[in-house]
Residue, then its C-alpha position, 0 to 999 in steps of 0.5 A: m060269361t068271358g072266357g068260358g071256352s076251357g078250364i074253371g070257365l067251361c065248369i062254371a058254363r056248365d054249371f049255369l045251363a045245369h041249373g036253367a039258364s041260358v049262357c052266352i060266352l065271348g071270347r077271342d078264339e073262335e076255334k076254342l069257342s066252337r069247342a066248347a059250345a060242342d062240349l056244352k049242346a046238350s047241357g042246354n042253349v049256349f051260343t058263342v060271340s067273337c070279341n077282343l075285350r081288349s078293343d072298344e072297337e069290337i065290344p059294341r058288335a058284341m053287345d049286338e050279338l049278345a042282345s040278339a041270342l038271348g035277348g038280355l042279361d041278368i048275370l055277367v060273368n068275367n073270367a077271361g084272363g091271362q099270364f106268364p109266369g115269371g119276377t120283375e126283371q124278365i118282364s118286359a114292358k110289352g108284357f106288362r101292358a098285355v097283361v094288364d090290358t088283359n086282365l083289367t082293362g078287358t074287364f073294365l071294358i066288357t063289364k061297363a058295356c053289359f052294365e051300359r046296354f043290360l043291367k043297368k035297367s034290369g039290376g043283376s050281377i057281376v062276378s069276376i075271377l080274381m086270384d088270390m093276390r092277397n099278400g102279392m104274387p111273386l113271378m105273377p106280379h103283372s097278373a097280381a097287379a091287374r087281378a087286385g085293380v079288379d079287384n077294387l073295381t068291384k068295390s067302386w061299382a058295387a057302390e056305383w050301381a048298387h041303386f041300380g039293383v046292380r051287386v057285384n062280387s069277386v071270386a078269388p081261387g088258390i091252386i086249383r087243378s085245371s087245364g089251364l096249369d097245362t099252358y106252362a112249362p114242367e119246372f113251374r108246374k111242379i111249383v105249382e103242385e109243391m104250392a097246392l100243399k101250402n094251404y090247410a086243405y092240403r090240397a089243391g082245388t077244383e073247378e066244381e068248387v070255385s064255380a060253386a062259388v060263383l053260383f052263389l054269389s050270382s044267385s039270390l041267396a047272395s042278395y045281401i052280399t055286395g062289393q065283396t070277394l070271395f077267397v076259394d083257397g083251402g085257407e092259402s091266405i091265413y097260412s100261419p108259419f107258428l101251425p103250418p098245413r099237415p097231410h090228412d085224409r079228411l076229403p069231403a065225400y064229392l071229392q073222394n075220386k079227385r085226390n091229388 
């Protein structure tokens, strides 16, 4: 998987290990990769490969290292990404290209390479992490545009690679209480906290809830699902001013200790 060094990605890696999978994490920050591997080591077989996913020159070497570590590949999780808050007027051309290169171009390059090297021969599953961009994303138009591109790639790849036994799906999280929020300025985090109540679950989601969706789409339980994007957003994407979300205290039992 890509981008498994922290947050949602680290949670996904841990859950795959708990289900007996061997996991290889790809990313460009070697220090973060080492910390993640140390954290996950007790859970199972975990390997790391350092690679700039935006560099088509580095990816072939990464594929060789992945083959050496795992021997093959059954599931690819595209979790790597990054963005910064800002309206269109505040985003420079350089900033826009950087976000698109990371979230869209990087996903394209690594997925194409993994398909050609592994999945074309053996079949498998690809799941990409998007964002809840169905109705646009003010203050993050660069990331929303890039993720919408991955959403469309999901459909294209699902059709192109179906006869190779490859399923391709995506997961679009809403507001998730993740360590990724720590990278934003306090004033933007406050906006996010307020947004977290604009869904019918009336709370932020958890990393575990996103991970569960990824595991489902990766597994044989989803063998008849391909080309789809599963929104894990507590109903944010169906928000209606006619019946806005209301406070409630009916949390699932496993979330009783994760209250907002």
